[in-house]
Each structure stands twice: as structure tokens, then as C-alpha cells.
C-alpha positions, 0 to 999 in steps of 0.5 A: 514515503519511502518508495513510489509505486512502480508500473507493471505491464500485465493488466496495468497492475501496480506493485510497490517495492518491498523493504525488509521491515514489516510495515505499510509504506503509503505511496502514490503512482502518478507518472503524469504528475496529475496530483489527483491521487493521495495516500495518507495514514492517520489514527489507524486508517489508510486514506486513499483517494483518486480524484480523477477519471478511472482511466487516468494512469494513477493509483494510491495505496501502500506497500506491504513490506517484509513479506518477501519469501512468504507464501500466501495464507490470508489477507483482509481489510476493512472499509468505512462502508460498502459503497467504497468497494468499487469493482475490484478496488481497493485490492491487494496486488501480490507478486509471485515472480512475474505473476501478479495476483489481484484480490479485489473487494468484489472477489469475496463476500464481505462481513458487515460489522456492527458499526457499519464498516465492512470487512473483506477477508481473503483465504482459499476458502473465502475465494472459493465460496465467492465462486473462485473469481480469482486464483489464490496466490501460490509460490514465494511472494516477491512483493505485495501492496494494497491500492485503489485505481478507480475514481473515488476514495477508500478509508481502509483500516485493519489491514492484515497479511498472513495474520499480521496487522499492518501499520506504517513504520515510523519515519525514523525507523524507516530512515534507519533502514536507509543508513544502517550496516554502513549504507550511510557511507555510500551517499555522495549527495549529500555526504554524511559524516556518520550514521546518525547524520544520515538517519536525521536527514532521511527522517526529515525528508520522510516527515516532510513528504507526509506533511505534503501528502496531508496538505495535498489531500486537504486541498482536494477535499475542500 
């Protein structure tokens, strides 16, 4: 897990820090260290859980990286079933400068698929067809994420943004972004002899973090 969510003041919005690579980066926002939120990815599904009251200041989700500077065209995600849409959660949070646009599952009319899964597609047309409950994002995007902050769980798949299917970046590739272009020389604790040593260090950290998240999630589902 490369970055944690950061809190935004407006309406309690939560936005993840973006990175240069186009990929999902699962993470949690849990300033109170409650341990009640988890975000893991396996077999094409982003598993999000908030096992505490909705009022708890915590959320689970993932960065949608590599979109900075783009303008919003479309986004979509699929849930395991319609009951996982609780109010406006899950939702996309899209930051354009200091403005945060919220695109929640209750803001568009979903499509029920043959296997019982439900797809939520966000475009100017689908938002308008549902009554323009929320504004369509306009301007150059600063960052974007998908998250839940309502008590419950969501199994989210087929996450797309501006026509691109979003998948987690492999740990080693993500670690490389921390070390390339001479960045490995800037670290002092620990200090690295070369880029390869730096990549190995951060890849190990990322894999360990993912294992902890998986173990934590299993603990809370038993």
C-alpha cells in the first residue's frame, strides 16, 4: 500500500494521493487507529469493509492514479449485488483543484447483469438521466479515488475511469516509482547503495503491508 488516504475538510471528503502510474492503490483512512476499515484486492475484486458505525471517521478505498491533468469523461464500477450500494457509498471522489466532486452509486440508475452483479456508470448523460443529483466534474483533475465510508462491505470490480480498466500496480513496479531517476540516493534511513537495493526494500514493505491487510480482513470476517 503506497499511500494512505488524506482527509479533506469539505463534507468530510476523502481523497487519495495520486501517483504517476495508472493503477489502483488500495488503502485506508483511519486516523483514530480503529482497525475497522480494510481494503484488499484479489482476483479482480477490490474488497472494501467498514466494520464500525458510519459516523466513525474512517474509510476504505483505493487511489485511481495517473489521471492528474485529465478531464472527466466517464467512470464505472460493478458491485457484487445491489444491496452493497448504501446511500452514496461506494463512490468516486474526484478532485479538481479545491473542489471535490462526489459520484455515488445512488446518483445514477444501475444496470443489473445476468450474474446478479450491478454496474454503475457515470457520464454526463447518465447523471442527467438520474435527475442531475450531483454535478459532473469539470476542469483538470488533481486526483481521484473510489471508497466506502458507510458501515458495511462492498466487493467492487470492473473499475474504469475515462475508459481505462483500473488494476493494482504490482508491488515491485510500485516500489520502482519510489526509487527511479536517482530517488534512491535521497533516502537516509535506510540508506541504499543502488537503485536495486532500494526497489527490493520497498517491494518487501509493500508485500508485507498487503499481507497484513489480508490477515486483518480475515480476522474481522470470522
